[in-house]
C-alpha positions as CSV (number, residue, x, y, z in Angstrom):
1,M,118.8,92.4,79.3
2,L,117.7,91.2,82.6
3,F,120.6,90.4,85.2
4,V,119.4,88.5,88.2
5,V,122.1,88.6,90.9
6,R,122.1,86.9,94.5
7,H,123.2,89.1,97.2
8,G,126.4,89.0,98.9
9,R,127.2,86.6,101.9
10,T,126.2,86.7,105.0
11,A,127.0,85.4,108.6
12,H,123.9,83.1,108.1
13,N,124.9,81.9,104.8
14,A,128.6,81.2,106.1
15,G,127.0,79.4,108.7
16,G,124.7,77.0,106.4
17,L,121.9,78.4,108.3
18,L,118.4,78.9,106.7
19,L,117.9,82.6,106.0
20,G,114.7,83.5,104.5
21,R,112.9,86.8,106.1
22,T,115.6,87.5,108.8
23,D,117.0,90.5,108.1
24,S,120.8,89.5,108.1
25,P,123.3,92.2,106.9
26,L,126.1,91.4,104.8
27,D,129.4,89.9,106.5
28,D,133.0,91.3,105.3
29,L,133.1,88.8,102.8
30,G,129.7,89.9,101.3
31,V,130.9,93.4,101.6
32,R,133.8,92.5,99.3
33,Q,131.6,90.6,96.9
34,A,128.9,93.4,96.6
35,Q,132.0,95.9,95.7
36,A,133.1,93.1,93.0
37,L,129.8,93.4,91.6
38,G,129.8,97.0,91.4
39,G,133.0,96.5,88.9
40,V,131.0,94.7,86.5
41,A,130.2,97.3,83.9
42,E,126.7,95.7,82.6
43,L,125.7,95.9,86.3
44,A,126.8,99.4,87.0
45,G,125.7,100.7,83.7
46,A,122.1,99.5,83.9
47,S,119.1,101.5,83.3
48,R,117.4,100.3,86.3
49,V,118.3,98.3,89.5
50,V,115.6,96.5,91.5
51,S,116.0,95.1,95.0
52,S,114.3,93.0,97.4
53,P,113.7,95.0,100.5
54,L,116.1,93.0,102.8
55,S,119.1,94.5,103.8
56,R,121.5,91.9,102.4
57,A,120.1,92.6,99.1
58,L,120.0,96.2,99.3
59,E,123.4,96.7,100.7
60,T,124.7,94.7,97.6
61,A,122.4,96.3,94.9
62,K,123.6,99.9,96.3
63,A,127.1,98.8,95.4
64,L,126.0,98.8,91.9
65,G,125.8,102.4,91.7
66,P,122.6,103.3,89.9
67,P,119.3,104.2,91.9
68,V,117.7,101.2,93.5
69,T,113.8,100.6,93.5
70,V,112.6,98.0,96.2
71,D,110.2,95.5,95.0
72,E,108.5,93.1,97.9
73,R,108.1,90.3,95.3
74,W,111.8,89.5,95.2
75,R,112.3,88.9,98.8
76,E,113.2,85.4,99.8
77,I,111.0,82.5,100.7
78,D,109.7,82.4,104.0
79,Y,111.2,79.3,106.0
80,G,108.6,79.7,108.9
81,A,109.6,77.5,111.8
82,F,112.6,76.2,109.9
83,E,114.0,79.9,109.8
84,G,117.6,80.2,111.3
85,L,118.2,76.5,111.6
86,P,121.2,74.5,110.0
87,V,120.0,73.5,106.6
88,G,120.6,69.9,108.0
89,D,118.1,70.3,110.7
90,A,115.2,71.1,108.1
91,G,114.2,67.4,108.6
92,D,112.0,66.4,105.7
93,L,111.0,70.1,104.6
94,W,113.1,69.4,101.3
95,D,111.7,66.2,100.4
96,R,107.9,67.8,101.2
97,W,108.8,70.6,98.9
98,A,110.1,68.2,96.0
99,A,106.8,66.5,96.2
100,D,104.5,69.2,96.5
101,L,105.1,72.8,95.3
102,A,102.2,74.1,97.4
103,H,103.8,72.6,100.6
104,R,104.1,75.3,103.4
105,P,106.1,74.8,106.5
106,P,104.8,75.8,109.6
107,G,104.4,79.7,109.6
108,G,106.3,79.8,106.4
109,E,105.6,79.8,102.5
110,S,105.2,77.6,99.6
111,L,107.4,77.6,96.5
112,R,104.4,78.0,94.6
113,D,103.6,81.0,96.4
114,V,107.2,82.5,95.5
115,G,106.6,81.4,91.9
116,E,103.4,83.4,91.6
117,R,105.2,86.7,93.0
118,V,108.3,86.6,91.2
119,R,106.7,85.4,87.6
120,S,104.5,88.2,88.0
121,A,107.5,90.5,88.7
122,C,109.4,88.9,85.7
123,V,106.6,89.8,83.3
124,E,106.6,93.1,84.5
125,L,110.4,94.0,84.2
126,W,110.6,92.0,80.7
127,A,108.7,94.8,78.9
128,Q,112.0,97.0,79.9
129,A,114.6,94.4,80.3
130,R,114.2,93.6,76.2
131,D,115.3,96.9,75.4
132,V,117.9,98.0,78.2
133,D,119.7,96.3,80.9
134,V,117.9,95.9,84.2
135,V,119.4,94.3,87.5
136,V,117.4,92.3,90.0
137,V,119.3,91.6,93.4
138,S,117.6,89.0,94.9
139,H,117.9,85.4,97.1
140,V,118.2,82.0,96.0
141,S,114.4,81.2,95.6
142,P,113.5,84.0,93.7
143,I,116.3,83.7,91.1
144,K,115.7,80.0,90.6
145,V,112.1,80.8,89.9
146,A,113.3,83.7,87.6
147,V,115.3,80.9,85.5
148,A,112.4,78.7,85.5
149,W,110.2,81.4,84.1
150,A,112.9,82.2,81.6
151,L,113.1,78.6,80.6
152,G,109.7,78.2,80.4
153,V,109.5,75.2,82.9
154,G,107.9,74.6,86.3
155,D,109.3,75.8,89.6
156,E,110.3,72.1,90.3
157,I,113.6,72.6,88.6
158,C,114.6,74.9,91.6
159,W,115.6,71.9,93.3
160,R,118.0,70.9,90.5
161,T,120.0,74.0,90.5
162,H,122.5,75.9,92.8
163,L,123.3,79.6,93.3
164,D,126.4,80.8,94.8
165,T,126.1,84.2,97.0
166,A,126.9,87.3,94.8
167,S,126.5,85.1,91.5
168,I,125.0,86.8,88.4
169,S,122.4,84.8,86.1
170,V,121.5,86.3,82.7
171,I,118.1,86.4,80.7
172,A,118.3,87.8,77.3
173,P,115.7,88.3,74.5
174,G,115.7,85.3,72.0
175,R,113.8,84.2,69.1
176,S,111.1,82.8,71.1
177,G,111.0,85.2,74.1
178,A,113.0,85.1,77.3
179,T,116.3,83.1,76.8
180,L,118.9,82.0,79.7
181,R,122.0,83.5,78.4
182,G,124.1,82.5,81.9
183,F,123.8,81.1,85.3
184,N,125.5,81.3,88.4
185,L,128.5,83.1,87.0
186,T,131.1,84.1,89.6
187,G,134.1,85.2,87.5
188,H,134.2,88.6,88.9
189,L,134.7,87.3,92.2
190,R,137.9,85.4,91.4
191,D,140.3,87.9,93.5
192,R,137.5,88.3,96.5
C-alpha cells in the first residue's frame, strides 16, 4: 500500500498563510501531530519512507521511525509572488488555476508542473507499493495530485478536495490498478 501523509502543522499553516517553498519547521502542535503519526502501526512498520526535502515534511517523516529517503518531486507547489501571503490576499490566483492548470503565478509553478513530477514519482513507487507498505510525507498539492493519479482523473479535482495537517491518505492495489482506500484520515490525532 501507498500511504500519503501530509506533514504536521507549522506557524504558517496556523496563520492561514500560503506555504509553498518556504522552509518552515513544525510548530508545537505539528510536533505532537508527527509523534501521533509515528504511533500508527502501518506507518511505523513501512518498508520505505519517502519525504519532500522541506523541513516540515522531513521532521514528520523522521518521527515515523524507518529511514527516510528524500525525493524532490514531493515538494510543495511554488506560489511565487504569493508565497507567505494570507490565503485571502491571493486575489484571483485560485480562479486562474481553476480555469487553467498551466497558469503560473509570477515566479511560481503551475499545478500542471506539480502534476507531472508527482505522477512520475507515483508510477515509480507503485511498483514497490503494490507489494509492501510505502509512506510518502508531503504537502497539500502533491498529495492531491497523487489522489488524482490513483483515481485516474485529471488534476482539476485538486480544487474539490481538502487535506488537514498530519492527515493520511491510502492508495491500495485494486483489480484495475491503484484504488483510493482512504482520504484525509485524522483519527490518530483525536488526543492531540
